[in-house]
C-alpha positions in Angstrom: 25.3 6.3 37.3 25.5 2.4 36.7 24.4 0.7 33.7 22.5 -2.5 33.9 22.6 -4.8 31.3 19.0 -6.1 30.0 18.9 -8.9 28.2 17.1 -8.3 24.8 13.5 -9.7 24.5 12.8 -11.5 21.1 9.9 -10.5 19.2 7.2 -13.4 18.3 5.2 -12.6 15.8 1.5 -14.5 16.2 0.7 -17.5 14.0 -1.3 -16.9 11.3 -4.4 -18.9 10.9 -5.5 -20.9 8.6 -7.6 -18.4 6.1 -4.9 -15.5 7.2 -2.7 -17.7 5.2 -5.0 -18.4 2.4 -6.0 -14.6 2.3 -2.4 -14.6 2.2 -2.1 -16.4 -0.8 -4.4 -15.0 -2.6 -3.3 -11.8 -2.4 0.5 -12.4 -3.8 -1.7 -14.5 -6.5 -3.8 -11.9 -7.5 -0.5 -9.0 -7.9 1.3 -11.6 -9.6 -1.2 -11.7 -12.0 -1.3 -8.4 -12.3 2.5 -7.8 -13.0 2.5 -10.3 -15.3 -0.5 -9.0 -17.1 1.2 -5.3 -17.3 4.3 -7.0 -18.5 2.2 -8.5 -21.7 0.6 -5.1 -22.0 3.4 -3.2 -22.4 5.3 -5.6 -24.7 1.8 -5.3 -26.7 2.2 -2.1 -27.1 5.4 -1.7 -27.8 4.8 -4.2 -30.8 1.7 -2.0 -31.8 4.2 1.1 -31.9 7.0 0.1 -33.6 4.9 -1.7 -36.5 2.7 1.2 -36.8 5.6 4.2 -37.1 8.6 1.3 -38.7 10.9 1.0 -35.5 12.3 -1.1 -34.0 11.0 -2.6 -30.4 14.3 -1.9 -28.8 13.8 1.8 -30.3 10.9 1.7 -29.2 11.1 0.5 -25.4 13.7 3.1 -25.1 11.4 5.7 -26.0 9.1 3.8 -23.0 12.1 3.5 -20.9 14.5 7.0 -19.7 18.6 6.8 -17.9 17.1 3.7 -16.7 13.8 5.5 -14.4 10.7 5.4 -16.0 10.0 8.8 -18.1 8.7 11.0 -14.8 5.6 13.4 -15.0 5.7 16.9 -15.7 5.2 19.3 -12.1 1.6 20.7 -12.3 1.6 23.7 -14.9 2.2 26.9 -13.1 0.4 30.1 -14.6 2.4 32.5 -12.5 5.9 31.4 -14.5 3.9 30.9 -17.7 2.8 34.7 -16.8 5.6 35.6 -16.1 7.7 33.9 -19.2 4.8 36.0 -21.4 5.5 39.3 -19.6 9.7 38.8 -19.9 8.7 37.8 -23.6 7.0 41.1 -24.3 9.8 43.2 -23.2 12.5 41.9 -24.8 10.2 42.0 -27.7 12.6 44.8 -30.3 15.8 44.6 -27.5 18.7 43.3 -29.2 20.6 40.5 -28.3 22.7 42.0 -25.9 20.5 43.7 -24.4 17.9 41.3 -23.8 16.3 40.6 -19.6 17.3 37.4 -17.9 14.6 36.1 -16.0 16.2 36.3 -13.0 17.2 39.9 -13.3 13.7 40.6 -14.7 12.3 39.0 -11.6 14.1 41.1 -9.5 13.6 44.6 -10.9 9.6 44.2 -11.3 8.8 41.7 -8.7 5.9 44.0 -7.1 4.7 45.1 -10.2 4.5 41.2 -11.3 2.9 40.5 -8.4 0.3 43.1 -8.2 -0.6 42.3 -11.8 -0.8 38.7 -11.5 -2.9 39.3 -8.1 -5.9 41.0 -10.8 -6.0 38.1 -13.4 -9.2 36.1 -13.0 -9.3 31.8 -12.9 -9.8 32.2 -16.0 -7.2 34.2 -17.6 -4.9 31.9 -14.9 -6.0 29.0 -16.9 -5.6 30.2 -19.4 -1.8 30.3 -18.9 -2.0 27.0 -17.7 -3.3 25.6 -20.8 -0.3 27.8 -22.7 1.9 25.8 -20.5 0.5 22.0 -21.5 0.8 23.5 -25.3 4.3 24.6 -24.7 5.3 21.3 -23.3 3.6 19.1 -25.7 5.5 21.3 -28.8 8.7 20.6 -27.0 8.7 17.0 -26.3 11.9 15.2 -28.4 12.2 11.7 -29.1 15.1 9.8 -27.3 18.2 9.3 -29.6 19.0 5.7 -30.0 22.8 7.0 -29.6 25.1 4.3 -29.5 28.3 6.3 -28.1 25.7 7.3 -25.1 24.5 4.1 -24.5 27.9 2.6 -24.8 29.1 5.6 -22.5 26.1 3.8 -20.0 26.8 0.2 -20.2 31.1 1.0 -19.4 29.9 3.6 -15.7 26.7 0.7 -15.1 29.3 -1.7 -15.2 31.8 0.1 -13.3 29.3 0.4 -10.3 28.8 -3.4 -10.6 32.4 -4.2 -10.2 32.8 -1.7 -6.9 29.6 -2.9 -5.4 30.5 -6.9 -6.2 34.2 -6.4 -4.3 32.4 -4.4 -1.6 30.4 -7.7 -1.0 33.0 -10.3 -1.0 35.0 -7.9 0.8 32.2 -7.7 3.9 30.5 -11.1 3.4 34.2 -12.7 2.9 32.8 -14.9 -0.6 34.6 -15.6 -3.2 33.4 -16.1 -6.9 32.2 -14.6 -10.2 29.3 -13.9 -12.3 29.3 -12.6 -16.1 26.7 -9.7 -16.9 25.9 -8.7 -20.7 23.7 -5.8 -21.4 21.0 -6.9 -24.1 20.2 -7.7 -27.3 23.0 -8.4 -30.5 22.3 -5.0 -32.0 24.1 -3.6 -29.1 27.5 -5.8 -30.1 29.0 -5.2 -26.8 30.5 -8.3 -25.2 30.0 -9.7 -21.6 31.4 -8.2 -18.3 33.4 -11.0 -16.6 32.9 -9.9 -12.5 35.7 -11.9 -10.3 36.4 -11.5 -6.7 40.3 -11.7 -5.8 41.1 -15.5 -5.7 38.8 -16.2 -8.3 40.3 -14.6 -10.6 43.2 -16.9 -9.8 41.3 -19.9 -10.3 
């Protein structure tokens, strides 16, 4: 079967009216104002927390920003998990350390019993298990340690990834150049990192 050449049809977007342009601009301005307002509120809260607890603003920001991404929300409390963990604690009570049940082994060996007992629980009892999970999570919540070595390793790994990405961009687009990256703050005591393309480095 012969394949015919089909011409590409260029899509033409409809022209916006004056009202539509004004509405789009107003939406963009509102979004920009909200983002700037959120940033201001965030920095104000950082300053309040830092002053209240006698910490630096940099330390406080790291508590609110973990591993390059905002703090993740924990999963919804699961009554089944809490129920199983409580049964595991009950059966391990009094047993020596080497003879205690492991969670996976315990579930595999007592699967039917656990399911039947859990099915007989009332909604109020399941809610109580969920409340216990929330309390346990709050008790186990830890502060992020501002470890200089960990910060240095994270910075080096980030710079290495940036170097590879810059090399790939130069190779793909055929551009030459350089840029400087600095991990913010004089407290970090880390010098700037320079990224050169091959020809720019010789220049």
